[in-house]
N, C-alpha and C positions, 0 to 999 in steps of 0.2 A: 504494501499499500504505499503511495507516493502521495504527500500533502493532505493526507487522510481522505481521497476520495478516487485517486487513480490506481488502477489494477493493471499491472504487466501481463501482456498476453504473449507475445513472441517477439523475437528479435527481427527485424525487417531491415537492416542496413548499418553500415559503419559509417561515421564522419571523420573528419581530422583528427580527433585526439579521442574518440569515445564512440559510442552504438547507440542505435536508436531502434526503440521498440515501439511497437503496436501497443496501445493501452485504453482501457476503457474509464470513463466517470461512472463509477457504480451507482451514484446518485440519478444520474440523467440518462444513462444509457450511452453517452455520446463516444463514441469512438475518436481516440487522439492518438498523436505520433509524441514520444517522448523522447528528446537527447538528452544522453547521461554521459558525463564527463568524471572520469574518477578525479577526488580530490589531491591523492597521492603526486598526480602527475606535475602538481604545482602551477600550471599554467593558465587556467579559467579563461579559456575563450568563450565560454558559454557566456558569460556575463558581457562581452562585449558585443556577443552576435545579439545576445538578447536586447541590448539597447539599441543596435541598428535596426530589430525588425520595429521597435518602438517609434524609433526616427522615421522609419519609411510607414507607418502606421497610415492605412487609407491609400495607398499607393497601389493601384490594381495588380495583380500578381505578384502580391507578397504576401504571403499569409499572417496570420495575427497569432503574436504568444499568449497564449491564454494564461499561462503562470511561468515563473522563475523564482528559483529558491535551491538548495541545501540540506542536506542532513550530513552526519558525521563521517560520511564516505565520500559522497558524490554532489554534482551539481546538477540540476535538472533544467529543462526546458521545455515546456507543453505548447505543440502548435496543433492545428486541427489534423487530421487523417486525411490526406491527399490519396490521388489515384497513383496510376502506374507512371515512372518516368518514361523520358523520352528512348532512353536507353532500352528499356523493357519492351517498348513498342519496337523499337528498330529491331530487336532480337524475334519477335514474334512475328514480324512484317519482311526481314529479310532487305527489302528495298522499296522507298517510300517514291510515290508519283513526285514527278516534278511539281505537279500543281502543290501537292501537300508540301513537299518541301519549300516553295516560295510562301505560302500560306504561313508555315512557321514560322520562315525568317522575316517575314511581317511583324507576327506578334511579339517574336522576342526581339527584334530590335525599337521595337514600341516600348517595352519592358525596361531595355537596358537604357534607352533615351531616359526614362523616367527616374532612372536611379542615379544615373550620370549629373542628369539636373538638381538632384540633389547633394551634388559633390560628392559620390561616391564612386569607386570601380569596384566590382564584385573580383576579378585576379583568380577566379577558379570555375570559369563557363568551359562546361561539358554536360552531354546530354543526361548522366545521374540527375544534375542538379535542376532537370525541369522538369514537373510533374503536372499531369492534368490534375485538374479540380474534380470530385465526387461529381459524375453525374453533366458534365459539363467540358467544352472545347476550351474552355480558358486554362492557360499554362501558367503556373507557379515557379519562381524562381525560390530556391531555399540556400543553405547553407554557406551562410555569411562568414564562417570562420576567416578567412583570408580578407575578408573586405577592407578598404581603408578609403580615406578620405584623400582626393587627391588636391586639397585645396587648403590652404592656412590661411587666416583670416582673409578670405575671401580672394586669394591670390591663389594663381596655380604653382604648386610645389615644383623646383627644380628637379631635373633629370639626374640621376645618381647611379652608383654601382650598387647592387645586391649580392649578398654573400652567396645566395644560392637559386636555383628555380624556383619560380613562384607559381602554383598550380599543378595542372597537370602535364605529365609528358605528351600524351598524346594532343592533346589540345593548346598546349603553351604557345605563344606567339614565337617570334624570331626573337623578339628582345627580350622577352623570358628566357629563354636558352643563353642569350649572350648577357646574361645577368644583369638588365638593366631594369631600371624603376619602370612598374607598368603604371598605363593612363589609358584613356577611355578607347584609345585605338586599338590596345592589346585586348579587351574585352571584344570587340567588334572581328579582331582576326580570328579571334578562339572560336566565336561564332561562325566564321566561314568554314573551318575545318569541320564543325558539327554538322552545316549543311551537305558538305562536300560527301562526308559520311553516309548520311542518309541516303542522296543522291545513288552514291556508288553501291552501297550497302557494305563498305569497308574503306580501311585506310592502310595503303601500303606499309605503312611504318609502325602499326598497332602491334605487331610483334615483334618489332625490332629491341633490342635491348640496349646497342651502343648509342649514346646520344648523339653523338656525330654525325652518323648515320641518319639519325631522325632528323636532324637540322636539314642534313643533305636533301632527302625524300621530299621535306616539307617546301625546300625551296624551289625543286624540282617540279611541284604538283602544279603551277601554271604552264609546264609543258605538255600535261595529260590530256590527250585530247578526248580520253573519255569523260572529262567534267565538263559540266555545261558549262558555256562561253560566258555566261552573266555571272557565273563564282568564280572565274577564274579574273573576271573584270572588278569584282567584289573585293577578293583578295590582293588584287595589285593595288585597289582605292585603297585599303586598310593600311597597306604595307607602306604607302606614301604619306602616311599623314604624320604631321610632325608631333612631338610630345606633347605639347602645349593645346593642339589643334583642334576645335569642335568639330566633331564628324556631321556631315550631312546627312542626318538619318531619315529627311524626309525624300532626299533623292535617291535613297537606296532603297527606301519602302515603295517609291513611285516606280523603280525600275522591274522590282519583285511584281507589283500590281500589273504593270504593261505586260510582263511576261506570260502571268496568270490568263489574261484576256486573250494572246496570242495562242493559248493552249486551250482555249473553250472549245 
């Protein structure tokens, strides 16, 4: 029993530094997801993550935190139980239609634009972190453990070196591989690799272990004739953005909308 009302049911995933469980409010029978982080790790990412959720409260596509707290062994964060992730759907469907890929692109660009306009970059964009809502096609973004503000007193931060790669090897931007501070352009580049993944049903570097080989294959993806040319243009655009530059979200969404119309 957590917070005197949530009963853990089963484990449904792993977060950056903890586990995620399906649970039920025994009073209301509402199903929720509870992220649990052991206190002994000494990081307490959940506290920061819960603050980010509160800051983004009311933003479409961001779940609402129902409760954050701790006991003697763990920190806990409770959010509504969402549906399947885009990764789970991709495994089930193998390949998405181009029309669906572009529809996903439009919705996720809108979602990223909203959090960017709030001064935040997510820094861990991948299919596992986008979940469908219950009985809806609305996509929700989760796992803000690596999220960071790119503003300091309303002024864009300066670019600098980072100690390690931030995000996932599969979807990280070229800047992340080069240990550069991440900004809005990097969230969009990661989204581009996601959309290519959905359209092809796979990425050549997913099973690659050596990071230098992953970087090479990512750089070469723009030469792959199997990738829809619109997604090649998208990747080239995101890679051409300056560190502090505001992406043209509307232009990118309109390109996808135009492609959908051509596919009708």
